[in-house]
Backbone as numpy.savetxt, mean C-alpha at the origin, in Angstrom:
# Nx Ny Nz CAx CAy CAz Cx Cy Cz
3.84 -2.99 0.05 2.72 -2.43 0.78 2.74 -0.91 0.58
1.59 -0.39 0.16 1.43 1.05 0.02 0.78 1.55 1.30
1.42 2.51 1.94 0.88 3.16 3.13 0.37 4.51 2.66
-0.91 4.76 2.83 -1.48 5.98 2.28 -2.65 6.46 3.12
-3.18 7.59 2.74 -4.33 8.18 3.42 -5.62 7.64 2.81
-6.72 7.71 3.55 -8.01 7.32 2.95 -8.31 8.13 1.68
-7.95 9.40 1.67 -8.21 10.22 0.48 -7.44 9.70 -0.74
-6.17 9.38 -0.58 -5.41 8.87 -1.72 -5.88 7.47 -2.13
-6.31 6.69 -1.18 -6.90 5.38 -1.50 -8.16 5.58 -2.36
-8.98 6.57 -2.01 -10.17 6.84 -2.82 -9.79 7.24 -4.25
-8.67 7.94 -4.38 -8.23 8.33 -5.72 -7.79 7.11 -6.54
-7.16 6.15 -5.89 -6.80 4.91 -6.58 -8.06 4.13 -6.95
-9.00 4.06 -6.03 -10.28 3.37 -6.30 -11.03 4.04 -7.44
-11.02 5.38 -7.48 -11.72 6.12 -8.53 -11.17 5.78 -9.91
-9.92 5.35 -9.96 -9.30 4.92 -11.22 -9.44 3.42 -11.41
-10.33 2.81 -10.65 -10.65 1.38 -10.73 -9.42 0.48 -10.57
-8.52 0.91 -9.67 -7.31 0.15 -9.38 -6.55 -0.21 -10.66
-6.34 0.79 -11.52 -5.57 0.57 -12.74 -4.14 1.07 -12.62
-3.90 2.01 -11.67 -2.56 2.56 -11.50 -2.37 2.99 -10.05
-1.11 2.87 -9.59 -0.76 3.35 -8.25 0.53 4.13 -8.37
0.58 5.28 -7.69 1.79 6.09 -7.65 2.33 6.17 -6.25
3.63 6.40 -6.15 4.28 6.58 -4.85 5.17 7.82 -4.91
5.57 8.26 -3.75 6.35 9.49 -3.64 7.69 9.37 -4.37
8.22 10.53 -4.74 9.44 10.62 -5.55 10.62 9.87 -4.93
10.73 9.89 -3.61 11.89 9.26 -2.97 11.90 7.73 -3.09
10.85 7.13 -3.61 10.76 5.67 -3.70 11.08 5.14 -5.10
11.76 5.93 -5.90 12.10 5.55 -7.27 12.78 4.18 -7.33
13.78 3.94 -6.50 14.54 2.69 -6.57 13.68 1.48 -6.19
12.76 1.66 -5.28 11.84 0.56 -4.94 10.93 0.25 -6.12
10.42 1.30 -6.77 9.53 1.09 -7.91 10.29 0.44 -9.06
11.56 0.74 -9.23 12.35 0.12 -10.29 12.47 -1.39 -10.11
12.29 -1.88 -8.88 12.37 -3.33 -8.62 11.01 -4.02 -8.79
9.94 -3.25 -8.91 8.60 -3.83 -9.06 8.45 -4.39 -10.47
7.83 -5.58 -10.56 7.65 -6.23 -11.85 6.24 -6.79 -11.97
5.77 -6.97 -13.21 4.46 -7.59 -13.39 4.39 -8.93 -12.64
3.26 -9.13 -11.99 3.07 -10.34 -11.19 3.31 -10.11 -9.71
4.04 -9.06 -9.35 4.20 -8.72 -7.94 2.84 -8.37 -7.36
2.73 -8.45 -6.06 1.47 -8.15 -5.39 1.65 -6.92 -4.52
0.57 -6.20 -4.30 0.59 -5.00 -3.47 -0.65 -4.99 -2.57
-0.49 -4.45 -1.37 -1.62 -4.27 -0.46 -1.61 -2.82 0.02
-2.74 -2.37 0.56 -2.87 -1.01 1.04 -3.18 -0.99 2.52
-2.43 -0.15 3.23 -2.64 0.14 4.65 -3.01 1.62 4.74
-4.10 1.93 5.44 -4.54 3.31 5.55 -4.16 3.90 6.90
-3.43 5.02 6.84 -3.08 5.74 8.06 -4.35 6.39 8.60
-4.36 6.64 9.89 -5.56 7.19 10.51 -6.53 6.10 10.87
-6.82 5.23 9.92 -7.70 4.09 10.15 -6.91 2.93 10.75
-5.61 2.88 10.45 -4.71 1.81 10.92 -5.23 0.44 10.52
-5.59 0.34 9.23 -6.10 -0.93 8.76 -5.78 -1.19 7.30
-5.95 -2.45 6.91 -5.72 -2.90 5.54 -7.03 -2.90 4.77
-6.95 -2.51 3.49 -8.19 -2.37 2.72 -8.20 -3.06 1.37
-7.05 -3.43 0.81 -7.09 -3.99 -0.54 -5.81 -4.70 -0.90
-5.93 -5.54 -1.94 -4.76 -6.13 -2.59 -4.95 -6.02 -4.11
-3.84 -6.03 -4.81 -3.88 -5.98 -6.27 -2.63 -6.68 -6.80
-2.64 -6.92 -8.10 -1.51 -7.51 -8.79 -0.91 -6.47 -9.72
0.39 -6.34 -9.70 1.09 -5.40 -10.57 1.05 -5.94 -12.00
0.75 -5.06 -12.97 0.64 -5.49 -14.37 1.62 -4.79 -15.30
2.49 -3.95 -14.76 3.48 -3.27 -15.61 4.74 -3.02 -14.81
5.84 -2.77 -15.51 7.02 -2.26 -14.80 6.72 -0.84 -14.31
7.56 -0.34 -13.42 7.39 1.02 -12.95 7.70 2.03 -14.04
7.09 3.19 -13.93 7.31 4.26 -14.91 7.12 5.60 -14.21
7.56 6.65 -14.87 7.44 7.99 -14.30 6.33 8.76 -15.01
5.50 9.44 -14.22 4.41 10.26 -14.75 4.04 11.26 -13.66
4.16 12.54 -13.93 3.93 13.56 -12.90 2.54 14.18 -12.97
1.64 13.63 -13.81 0.28 14.18 -13.83 -0.34 14.03 -12.45
-0.97 15.07 -11.93 -1.52 15.00 -10.56 -2.68 14.03 -10.44
-2.56 13.13 -9.48 -3.65 12.21 -9.11 -3.77 12.22 -7.59
-2.67 11.89 -6.91 -2.65 11.77 -5.46 -2.15 13.08 -4.84
-2.49 13.30 -3.58 -2.07 14.52 -2.91 -1.16 14.18 -1.74
-0.24 15.09 -1.47 0.74 14.90 -0.41 0.57 15.99 0.63
0.62 15.59 1.90 0.61 16.60 2.95 2.04 17.09 3.14
2.18 18.31 3.54 3.52 18.86 3.71 4.09 19.29 2.37
5.27 18.81 2.07 5.96 19.17 0.83 5.22 18.60 -0.39
4.97 19.41 -1.43 4.29 18.91 -2.62 5.05 17.75 -3.27
4.34 16.73 -3.67 4.94 15.56 -4.31 3.89 14.98 -5.26
4.19 14.89 -6.55 3.18 14.39 -7.50 3.06 12.86 -7.55
3.72 12.15 -6.62 3.70 10.67 -6.66 4.06 10.20 -8.08
5.24 10.59 -8.55 5.59 10.38 -9.96 5.99 8.95 -10.34
6.34 8.12 -9.35 6.76 6.75 -9.68 5.56 5.84 -9.58
5.19 5.26 -10.71 3.92 4.57 -10.82 4.07 3.20 -11.43
3.05 2.39 -11.22 2.97 1.07 -11.83 1.51 0.74 -12.03
1.22 0.01 -13.09 -0.16 -0.38 -13.37 -0.51 -1.59 -12.52
-1.79 -1.67 -12.17 -2.26 -2.72 -11.29 -3.62 -3.25 -11.75
-3.99 -4.42 -11.23 -5.33 -4.99 -11.39 -5.82 -5.40 -10.02
-7.01 -4.99 -9.67 -7.54 -5.24 -8.33 -7.74 -6.72 -8.06
-7.55 -7.07 -6.80 -7.84 -8.43 -6.34 -8.93 -8.34 -5.28
-8.57 -8.10 -4.03 -9.54 -7.96 -2.94 -9.62 -6.48 -2.57
-10.84 -5.94 -2.52 -11.01 -4.52 -2.24 -12.13 -4.33 -1.21
-11.83 -3.51 -0.21 -12.81 -3.16 0.82 -12.94 -1.64 0.90
-14.06 -1.20 1.45 -14.24 0.21 1.76 -13.39 0.55 2.99
-12.94 1.78 3.11 -12.17 2.15 4.30 -12.91 1.86 5.61
-14.23 1.99 5.60 -15.02 1.73 6.80 -15.03 0.25 7.17
-14.64 -0.60 6.24 -14.62 -2.06 6.45 -13.18 -2.60 6.47
-12.24 -1.73 6.81 -10.82 -2.12 6.85 -10.58 -3.20 7.89
-9.58 -4.03 7.64 -9.13 -5.01 8.63 -8.16 -4.29 9.56
-8.49 -4.16 10.84 -7.58 -3.46 11.76 -6.22 -4.17 11.82
-5.17 -3.41 11.61 -3.82 -4.00 11.67 -3.57 -4.62 13.03
-4.11 -4.02 14.08 -3.90 -4.55 15.43 -4.40 -5.99 15.56
-5.39 -6.37 14.74 -5.95 -7.72 14.85 -5.05 -8.79 14.23
-4.09 -8.39 13.40 -3.21 -9.39 12.77 -1.72 -9.10 12.96
-1.39 -8.02 13.65 0.00 -7.59 13.77 0.90 -8.68 14.37
0.38 -9.49 15.28 1.20 -10.54 15.89 1.54 -11.66 14.91
0.86 -11.72 13.79 1.15 -12.74 12.77 2.04 -12.22 11.65
2.46 -10.96 11.72 3.26 -10.34 10.67 4.73 -10.27 11.08
5.60 -10.81 10.24 7.03 -10.82 10.55 7.65 -9.43 10.46
7.23 -8.61 9.49 7.91 -7.33 9.29 7.69 -6.36 10.44
6.66 -6.54 11.24 6.43 -5.63 12.37 7.28 -5.99 13.59
7.92 -7.14 13.56 8.72 -7.58 14.71 10.04 -6.82 14.87
10.38 -5.99 13.91 11.59 -5.18 14.02 11.45 -4.10 15.09
10.22 -3.85 15.52 9.94 -2.84 16.51 9.37 -3.50 17.76
9.54 -2.87 18.92 8.92 -3.42 20.13 7.40 -3.53 19.93
6.81 -4.54 20.51 5.36 -4.79 20.34 4.53 -3.53 20.59
4.87 -2.78 21.59 4.09 -1.57 21.92 4.19 -0.49 20.83
5.18 -0.62 19.95 5.39 0.41 18.91 5.26 -0.16 17.50
4.40 -1.16 17.31 4.24 -1.80 16.01 3.84 -0.83 14.91
3.19 0.27 15.26 2.76 1.23 14.24 3.93 1.88 13.50
5.13 1.83 14.10 6.30 2.36 13.42 6.59 1.62 12.12
6.12 0.39 12.01 6.32 -0.40 10.79 5.56 0.18 9.60
4.64 1.10 9.87 3.79 1.63 8.81 4.09 3.10 8.50
5.29 3.54 8.83 5.70 4.88 8.45 6.37 4.81 7.09
6.15 5.81 6.28 6.68 5.79 4.91 5.60 5.36 3.95
5.84 5.54 2.68 4.82 5.35 1.65 4.84 3.97 1.00
6.00 3.34 0.91 6.10 2.07 0.20 7.07 1.15 0.92
6.61 -0.09 1.18 7.43 -1.07 1.90 7.38 -2.41 1.19
8.51 -3.08 1.17 8.54 -4.45 0.68 8.30 -5.38 1.86
7.30 -6.24 1.74 7.00 -7.20 2.80 7.09 -8.61 2.21
7.24 -9.58 3.08 7.38 -10.96 2.63 6.07 -11.57 2.15
6.20 -12.66 1.41 5.02 -13.36 0.88 4.10 -13.87 1.98
4.71 -14.39 3.05 3.87 -14.89 4.15 3.05 -13.76 4.77
3.68 -12.62 5.00 2.95 -11.49 5.55 1.84 -11.05 4.60
2.16 -11.00 3.33 1.13 -10.62 2.34 -0.04 -11.60 2.39
0.26 -12.89 2.47 -0.80 -13.90 2.53 -1.68 -13.73 3.76
-1.07 -13.43 4.91 -1.86 -13.17 6.12 -2.81 -12.00 5.91
-2.30 -10.93 5.33 -3.13 -9.73 5.08 -4.24 -10.06 4.09
-3.92 -10.74 3.01 -4.93 -11.02 1.99 -6.01 -11.97 2.51
-5.60 -12.99 3.30 -6.61 -13.89 3.88 -7.56 -13.13 4.80
-7.02 -12.21 5.60 -7.86 -11.41 6.48 -8.83 -10.55 5.68
-8.35 -9.96 4.59 -9.21 -9.13 3.76 -10.31 -9.94 3.07
-10.00 -11.16 2.68 -10.96 -11.99 1.96 -11.99 -12.64 2.87
-11.72 -12.69 4.16 -12.66 -13.38 5.06 -13.87 -12.53 5.38
């Protein structure tokens, strides 16, 4: 799961969901990504899910500027190629609050603090959780 801003999501959309980058500190996570893996997007501020895609390449490094980082500059250098599956506009996001009780990975935090599950830029989630998110996006 990529946790990002609406602005960075627009940058991925502008590239027709062909590539996604993540912050430098997530190198080891990107090294585990393989073609056929699935990815979804959660937008901060909106607190909702907006898209899914399929990974089409192993991870690679590329520091050409695409995405922007608040705070400390970060070129999102760890990247992987993708192909879009289900895509929504940010205004049509699926509110995470509407499905959070069906997601296993959010149970690590007290119910009142489920938003803590969405801190950080890249998270590995289970297949069942991914399926819940994708079904909600497709409906």
